[in-house]
N, C-alpha and C positions, 0 to 999 in steps of 0.2 A: 693303077689301083683305082677302084671306085670310091665314092664318098663313104659308103658303108664300110668298106675294107679299111680305109684310112682311119675312120673313127674307131673301129674294132682294134686296130693296131695301137692307136694312141691310148686307148683305155687299158690295153694290156701293159703298156709301158708304165702307166700310172699305178696299176696294181703291183708291178714289179718294184716300183719306188717304195711303196708301203711295205712290201715283203722285206726288201733290203734294210729299211729303217729298223724293223723289228729285229732282224738278225744282228744288227750292229749294237743293240742295247745290251748292257751288262745284265746278268741275271738279277742282281739286286734292284736295278731300275725296273725290270719287268714285274717283280714281286710287289712293288709299291705303285704301280701304274693305276691311275683311275681315269674316268672319262674326261675330266678337265685337262689332265696332262696329255691324254691322247689327242684332244682337240688342238692343243698347242703344237703338237708334232706334225699334224696334217697341214701341208702347205696349200691345200685347195679349199676354196670357200664356196664354190658352186657345184651343184649336182650336174651330171653324174660323176664328175671327177672325185669329189670328196668321198662319196660312198665307195667308189672303186679302190681308192687308196686305203681306206679303212678296212675293206675286205682283204686286201693283200697283207696288211699289217696284222690283223687278228688271225688270219689263217696261218701265217708264219709262226705265230705263238702257240697255236693249238696242234700243229702237225708234229708227230713224233718222227724224229730223224735218227738213224743209227749213228753211233759214234765212230768216226773214222780213225784209223791208226796212222800215226806218222811213219813215213818211210825213213829207213836208215840211209844215210848217204853212203855211197860206195867208197 
């Protein structure tokens, strides 16, 4: 991997961390979320990491996903 490829991959993992954090929050937590709370959830303090995590987090909250049905056990 080249340096650029390594950096792209690293940033994609940071985005995924933000996405996963948003998906772990309960609906009631999301409804009361403000910028101060978001800042405390983001583990990154330097750019571009901080911005990438925030992008993953906010895009997970705004994307519509279909509800999946549970499978019955045989």
